[in-house]
C-alpha positions in Angstrom: -16.6 7.3 12.5 -13.8 4.9 11.5 -11.2 6.5 13.8 -13.6 6.2 16.9 -14.5 2.6 16.1 -10.8 1.7 15.5 -9.8 3.3 18.9 -12.6 1.4 20.7 -11.8 -1.9 19.1 -8.1 -1.5 19.8 -8.7 -0.6 23.4 -11.0 -3.6 23.9 -8.5 -5.9 22.1 -5.6 -4.7 24.3 -7.7 -5.2 27.5 -8.8 -8.7 26.5 -5.2 -9.6 25.4 -3.8 -8.4 28.7 -6.5 -10.3 30.7 -5.6 -13.5 28.8 -1.9 -12.9 29.5 -2.7 -12.5 33.2 -4.8 -15.7 33.2 -1.9 -17.5 31.6 0.5 -16.3 34.2 -1.9 -17.4 37.0 -2.1 -20.8 35.3 1.7 -21.0 35.3 1.9 -20.1 38.9 -0.7 -22.8 39.7 1.5 -25.4 38.0 -0.4 -25.8 34.7 2.7 -25.2 32.5 1.3 -26.1 29.1 -2.1 -24.4 29.5 -0.4 -21.3 31.1 2.0 -20.9 28.2 -0.7 -21.4 25.6 -3.2 -18.9 27.2 -0.4 -16.3 27.8 0.7 -16.7 24.2 -2.8 -16.1 22.9 -3.1 -13.1 25.1 0.1 -11.5 23.8 -0.9 -12.2 20.2 -4.3 -10.5 20.7 -2.7 -7.5 22.5 -0.1 -7.1 19.8 -2.8 -7.2 17.1 -4.8 -4.6 18.9 -1.8 -2.3 19.3 -1.1 -2.5 15.5 -4.4 -0.9 14.8 -3.2 2.4 16.2 -1.5 3.6 13.0 -4.8 3.3 11.1 -6.1 6.2 13.2 -3.4 8.5 11.7 -4.3 7.3 8.2 -8.0 8.1 8.8 -7.0 11.6 10.0 -4.8 12.1 6.9 -6.9 10.4 4.2 -10.5 10.3 5.5 -12.7 11.7 2.6 -9.8 11.5 0.1 -10.3 9.7 -3.2 -7.5 7.4 -4.5 -7.1 9.7 -7.6 -5.7 12.3 -5.2 -2.8 10.0 -4.4 -1.6 9.8 -8.0 1.7 11.5 -8.7 1.4 14.5 -11.0 1.9 13.4 -14.6 1.5 9.7 -13.7 3.1 7.5 -16.3 1.1 5.0 -18.3 3.3 2.9 -20.6 2.3 1.8 -24.1 3.2 -1.9 -24.8 5.2 -0.9 -27.9 7.5 1.4 -26.0 11.1 0.1 -25.9 12.7 -0.7 -22.5 15.2 2.1 -23.2 12.4 4.7 -23.8 10.5 3.5 -20.7 13.6 3.9 -18.5 14.2 7.4 -19.9 10.6 8.3 -19.1 10.8 6.8 -15.6 14.1 8.4 -14.9 14.7 8.7 -11.1 12.1 6.0 -10.3 12.8 3.7 -7.3 13.5 0.1 -8.2 10.1 -1.1 -6.8 8.1 1.6 -8.6 5.7 -0.1 -11.1 3.8 1.5 -13.9 0.7 0.3 -15.8 1.1 -0.9 -19.4 -2.0 -0.1 -21.3 -3.3 -0.1 -24.8 -6.5 1.8 -25.8 -7.6 2.0 -22.1 -7.1 -1.7 -21.5 -4.6 -2.8 -18.8 -2.2 -5.3 -20.2 0.3 -5.6 -17.4 2.8 -3.8 -15.1 6.4 -2.9 -15.6 8.9 -1.9 -12.8 12.1 0.0 -13.1 14.0 -3.0 -11.7 12.5 -5.4 -14.3 13.5 -3.0 -17.1 17.0 -2.5 -15.7 17.4 -6.3 -15.6 17.3 -6.3 -19.4 20.8 -6.3 -20.9 21.7 -2.7 -21.8 22.5 -3.7 -25.4 19.0 -5.1 -25.9 17.0 -2.2 -24.3 16.7 -0.1 -27.5 15.0 -2.9 -29.4 13.2 -4.9 -26.6 9.6 -3.8 -26.0 7.9 -3.3 -22.7 5.3 -5.9 -23.7 8.1 -8.5 -23.9 9.2 -8.0 -20.2 6.1 -6.7 -18.4 4.3 -8.7 -15.7 0.8 -9.8 -16.9 -2.2 -7.9 -15.6 -3.8 -10.9 -13.8 -4.0 -10.2 -10.0 -3.5 -6.5 -10.3 -5.9 -4.4 -8.3 -7.9 -2.0 -10.5 -10.0 0.7 -8.9 -12.0 3.7 -10.1 -10.5 7.1 -9.2 -13.3 7.9 -6.7 -12.6 4.9 -4.6 -11.8 6.0 -1.0 -8.1 6.2 -0.5 -8.3 4.3 2.8 -9.7 1.2 1.0 -6.8 1.2 -1.4 -4.2 1.9 1.3 -5.5 -1.2 3.1 -4.9 -3.3 0.0 -1.4 -1.8 -0.5 -0.5 -2.6 3.1 -1.6 -6.2 2.6 1.1 -6.5 0.0 -1.0 -6.7 -3.1 1.3 -4.5 -5.1 0.4 -1.2 -6.7 -3.3 -0.4 -7.5 -4.1 0.8 -11.0 -6.5 3.8 -11.1 -9.0 4.3 -13.8 -10.8 7.5 -14.8 -13.6 7.5 -17.4 -12.6 4.3 -19.0 -8.9 5.1 -19.3 -5.9 4.1 -17.1 -4.9 7.2 -15.1 -1.9 5.7 -13.4 -0.9 3.5 -10.5 -0.8 4.1 -6.7 1.8 2.4 -4.5 2.9 2.8 -0.9 5.5 5.3 -2.0 2.7 7.5 -3.3 1.0 7.3 0.1 4.3 8.3 1.8 4.7 11.2 -0.6 1.1 12.4 0.1 1.7 12.2 3.8 4.9 14.2 3.5 3.1 16.9 1.4 0.2 17.1 3.9 2.7 17.4 6.8 4.5 20.2 5.0 1.2 22.0 4.3 0.2 21.8 8.0 3.6 23.1 9.1 3.3 26.0 6.6 -0.2 26.8 7.9 1.0 26.9 11.5 3.8 29.3 10.5 1.5 31.7 8.7 
């Protein structure tokens, strides 16, 4: 499976990287300064990249066979474009500054709004200013069906593409961000701990 292939690839990458590093050191010892530094640098780069694959194994164990819909927070917030900034902030009470929510009308994604964007609106303007006036446009937002494997979406989130909007039956169900992944990992860890105690 994915975890086995990842372990094998990471092991081969580490070995290859270390061999390149050793070759670079031997070139340096032989007096080839520029070539030795270049080969050793490439070796370190390859080894570091291979080592970074390790955390993916833990994600496979935690989320293998999980659909992205299972990462949505309960009661995920989808914001109508006509909502005022004040109403949005009240509904998103307690949200972190980076947490973003989909803005949708009749099942169509219009954009995203974050708590920090809304809080940047002057407090006196919030009761009259609509979310549509301050949201980020939907272009470039990742949209995925709810049955998409969670690992695919987590990869896109880790690449820094922002939150992914999840659809269910033609409607916007919510958005998944790295904070949702962290929350899901914490819940799974607590469940495993409880199972070991019982």
